[in-house]
N, C-alpha and C positions, 0 to 999 in steps of 0.2 A: 188814171190807171196805175196800179202799183207794179213795180218790177219784183219778180220773185228772185230770191237768191238761188242760183243754180250751182251745183257742185261741179267743179272742174276736175275731171279725172287726170291721172298721171298720163303723160304722152310719151310714147316711145319714138325716138328719133334715131335714124340710121344715117350716118355720114357716108359719102362716097368711098372713104378709105376703109369702111367696115366698122367704125366705132359706133357702139350702141349706147345711147344716153336715154335715161328716163327723167323727164322734167315735170315738175309740179310748181305752179306759180312762179315760173322763171328760175327755179333752183333745181339742182340735182336732188332727186328724192325717189326712193323706191322702198316700200315696206315688204316687198315679196322677194327681193334678191338684190344683187349689185345694181347700182344706179349708173355706173360707167364701166363699159367693157371696151378698152382701147383696141382698135383694129380687130375686134371680134375675138381677141385672145382671152379666153376665160381665166387663164392663170394670172393675168394682170388686172383682174376686176377690182373695182373700188366701191365701197359702200358709203352712201350718203343718206341723211335724213334732213330735210329742209335746208339743204345746202351745206350741212356740216359733215365733214368726212370722219368716218369711224373705221377702226380696224374690224376685221371679220368677226373676231371673238366678241368685241364690245357690241357690235351691231346685233349679233345673235343673242347676247344677254339682254339687250333692250327689247328685242322682239319677244323673248320668253317672258319678260316681266309685264307685258301688256295684258290687260283684261279684256274679255270679249264685250262686256256691256258696262256702261258707266253705272255707278251706284244707284242713281235715281231711276234707271230702267230695270234694275235687277228685281225680280218679283219677291225675293226673300227679304228685301229691305223695305218693302211697302207694308203698311198696316193692313191686316186682314179684316174684312167686313165681319161684323158680328162678334168680334173678340174684345171690343172695348167695353169697359164697365161704366163709362161716363156718358 
Protein backbone atom coordinates (compact mmCIF):
# COMPACT_ATOMS: atom_id res chain seq x y z
CA UNK A 1 0.00 0.00 0.00
CA UNK A 2 1.40 3.39 -1.00
CA UNK A 3 1.26 6.42 1.22
CA UNK A 4 -0.19 9.48 -0.37
CA UNK A 5 1.55 12.80 0.14
CA UNK A 6 -0.81 14.98 2.09
CA UNK A 7 -0.64 18.74 2.21
CA UNK A 8 0.01 20.13 5.67
CA UNK A 9 -1.88 23.39 6.15
CA UNK A 10 -0.49 26.29 8.14
CA UNK A 11 -1.38 25.93 11.82
CA UNK A 12 -2.42 28.84 14.03
CA UNK A 13 -1.06 28.62 17.57
CA UNK A 14 -2.10 30.94 20.39
CA UNK A 15 0.10 31.04 23.50
CA UNK A 16 -1.30 31.76 26.97
CA UNK A 17 0.18 35.29 26.86
CA UNK A 18 -1.87 36.04 23.70
CA UNK A 19 0.96 35.64 21.17
CA UNK A 20 -0.37 34.38 17.83
CA UNK A 21 1.93 32.27 15.65
CA UNK A 22 1.34 30.69 12.25
CA UNK A 23 3.50 27.59 11.74
CA UNK A 24 4.17 25.58 8.57
CA UNK A 25 6.56 22.63 8.60
CA UNK A 26 7.99 23.74 11.95
CA UNK A 27 8.77 27.30 10.78
CA UNK A 28 6.99 30.62 11.07
CA UNK A 29 5.11 31.10 7.81
CA UNK A 30 1.97 32.90 6.66
CA UNK A 31 1.09 33.99 3.11
CA UNK A 32 -2.08 35.75 4.24
CA UNK A 33 -0.66 38.15 6.83
CA UNK A 34 1.77 38.39 9.73
CA UNK A 35 3.11 35.07 11.03
CA UNK A 36 3.90 36.37 14.51
CA UNK A 37 1.77 38.77 16.55
CA UNK A 38 3.42 39.16 19.98
CA UNK A 39 0.90 39.26 22.85
CA UNK A 40 -1.86 39.95 20.32
CA UNK A 41 -0.50 43.47 19.66
CA UNK A 42 -1.07 44.05 15.95
CA UNK A 43 1.38 46.99 15.95
CA UNK A 44 4.29 44.61 16.76
CA UNK A 45 3.45 42.07 14.03
CA UNK A 46 6.24 40.29 12.15
CA UNK A 47 6.13 38.77 8.67
CA UNK A 48 7.77 35.42 7.88
CA UNK A 49 7.88 33.11 4.88
CA UNK A 50 9.34 29.65 5.49
CA UNK A 51 11.07 30.87 8.65
CA UNK A 52 12.71 33.92 7.01
CA UNK A 53 11.76 37.28 8.50
CA UNK A 54 10.75 40.09 6.11
CA UNK A 55 9.75 43.69 6.59
CA UNK A 56 6.10 44.46 5.88
CA UNK A 57 6.98 46.28 2.65
CA UNK A 58 9.20 43.45 1.37
CA UNK A 59 6.56 40.83 2.30
CA UNK A 60 3.88 42.85 0.44
CA UNK A 61 6.11 43.08 -2.63
CA UNK A 62 6.75 39.30 -2.59
CA UNK A 63 3.03 38.58 -2.31
CA UNK A 64 2.22 40.94 -5.21
CA UNK A 65 4.80 39.24 -7.44
CA UNK A 66 3.18 35.82 -7.00
CA UNK A 67 1.29 34.35 -9.92
CA UNK A 68 -1.95 32.51 -9.47
CA UNK A 69 -1.11 29.48 -11.61
CA UNK A 70 2.22 27.96 -12.58
CA UNK A 71 3.06 28.25 -16.29
CA UNK A 72 2.30 24.59 -16.99
CA UNK A 73 -1.28 24.94 -15.67
CA UNK A 74 -2.01 28.19 -17.49
CA UNK A 75 -4.36 27.45 -20.42
CA UNK A 76 -2.80 30.16 -22.59
CA UNK A 77 0.57 28.35 -22.45
CA UNK A 78 -0.80 25.01 -23.70
CA UNK A 79 -1.03 24.07 -27.35
CA UNK A 80 -4.53 24.29 -28.74
CA UNK A 81 -5.95 21.24 -30.45
CA UNK A 82 -6.40 21.49 -34.20
CA UNK A 83 -3.99 24.43 -34.66
CA UNK A 84 -0.86 22.40 -35.42
CA UNK A 85 0.10 21.97 -39.07
CA UNK A 86 2.20 18.87 -38.39
